[in-house]
Residue, then its C-alpha position, 0 to 999 in steps of 0.5 A: m442604365g440600359r434599355w431593351g426592347d422587343g417593339e412591345c415594350w421596353w426595358v430599363r436597368e438602372w444600377s444604382s449603389e444604395l439600392g443594385a440593379r432595378i427592372f421598369c418595363g412600360a409600353m412603347s406608346d409611354s413618354i421616355a421620362p422612366l429611362f432617364r430618371g437620373w437626369e433629375l437627379l443630375q440637375a437637381e446635384l448641379t444645380g445645388f453645386v452652382e449654388r454653394s460654390s464660389a466666384e473662385e471654385l466656379g473658376w476652378r480648371a481640371s487641370p492646365g488647359q482645361w476649360p473651367i468648371w464654369a464654362s463646363i456648366g454652361h455648355l451643357a446647358g447650351c447642349r441641351v438647347y441646341w440639341l432640341c430646339h435647335v436640331f430638333k425643332e423643340p419648343g422653349a430656346e426664347t426662354t433660355p441664353f441660347a435663343t438663338y444658335g450659329d457656328d459661332p461660340g455662343w455666351e457658354d463656351d465664350l472662355s474670357h467673359p467667365r459666367d457667375a452662379g446666378e448665370l448659371l443657375g438661369a441657364l440650367e434651370s431655363s434649359w432643364a425645362i425643356v429636357s423636361g417636358v421632352l421627356q415627358r412628352w417624347t414615346p421610346a419610339m420617338l428616339d429613332e426619328e432622324f433629323i438633318r443636322t446643318r452647320s457650315d462644315g458640313s450636314g449630318r444625320r442624328t436620331r432623337g436617341s443620339p443627344c440622350s446617349f450622352g446625357c442631356 
């Protein structure tokens, strides 16, 4: 999906194997939801996959040394909360399993404690509620706003758009 604009409007180009290329246009004051329409589909696919998967399947790894599926899904849910709530100060972290965040791994990164489908679904659904709210509230102009990301190993500047580029 591509995004470009002239300061007055933004355009989105989205490719779908079923529909081909589609282009959307909207005023800069509109929400960013049309820019990230595919994320809702990803959320539905992830939750459906978790619901259909056995504990054994959630423990599968792409190759030795790689994380199991449950850990990758948990990490995705945790990253949503980390970036949106702990870095960009959006509300809602307390409604998720990731209410606090530090330099120590949370449950999403603890490979010694496999997570079951119920825990993963709760993490996906509660973190999606935050993402969904952000998609409605944020505007394209807000994506350039900078924040400081502070960690024990240093700080760095990030824009609101930076986590959007890799798929909250």
